[in-house]
C-alpha positions in Angstrom: 3.1 8.3 11.6 4.2 4.5 11.4 4.2 4.7 7.4 5.5 6.5 4.6 2.7 8.6 3.8 -0.6 9.8 5.8 -3.2 7.0 6.7 -6.4 7.9 5.7 -9.4 6.8 7.7 -10.7 5.7 4.5 -9.8 4.0 1.5 -8.5 5.7 -1.6 -10.9 5.2 -4.6 -9.5 3.4 -7.4 -6.5 1.5 -5.4 -7.1 -2.3 -4.7 -4.7 -3.6 -2.2 -4.4 -7.6 -1.3 -1.5 -7.4 0.5 -3.1 -7.8 3.9 0.2 -7.5 6.0 0.5 -3.6 4.9 0.1 -0.8 7.4 -2.4 1.2 4.9 -4.3 -2.1 4.4 -8.2 -1.8 4.7 -11.0 -5.0 4.6 -12.2 -5.3 1.4 -8.7 -5.0 -0.7 -8.6 -1.3 -0.2 -5.5 0.9 0.5 -5.8 3.9 3.2 -2.6 5.8 2.2 -3.1 9.5 0.9 -0.8 8.7 -1.9 1.3 5.6 -3.1 4.4 5.3 -4.9 5.2 2.7 -7.8 8.6 2.0 -8.7 10.8 0.8 -11.2 11.7 3.3 -13.9 11.6 1.7 -17.2 9.6 -1.3 -15.9 8.5 -3.3 -18.8 5.9 -5.9 -17.1 4.0 -5.8 -13.8 6.5 -8.1 -12.2 9.3 -5.5 -12.7 7.1 -3.0 -10.5 6.4 -2.9 -6.7 4.6 -0.4 -4.0 7.2 1.8 -2.7 4.9 2.8 0.0 4.4 -0.6 1.6 5.2 -0.6 5.0 4.6 -3.7 7.2 1.8 -3.6 9.8 3.7 -5.0 12.9 0.2 -5.7 14.4 -1.2 -8.2 11.6 1.7 -10.3 12.4 0.5 -10.8 16.3 
């Protein structure tokens, strides 16, 4: 397993992801992570949050 969660062979319904450099990214702006973790406790805006599940896809960099 390359990432922090299991990578599924299908997308996780209800999650839109546009970060095409992520290991879990799938065409059509989908996320194939089995689960995600969004962080920052006590955030007051979306700018103060991030996806802690993000793992850089080194294949997308080649």
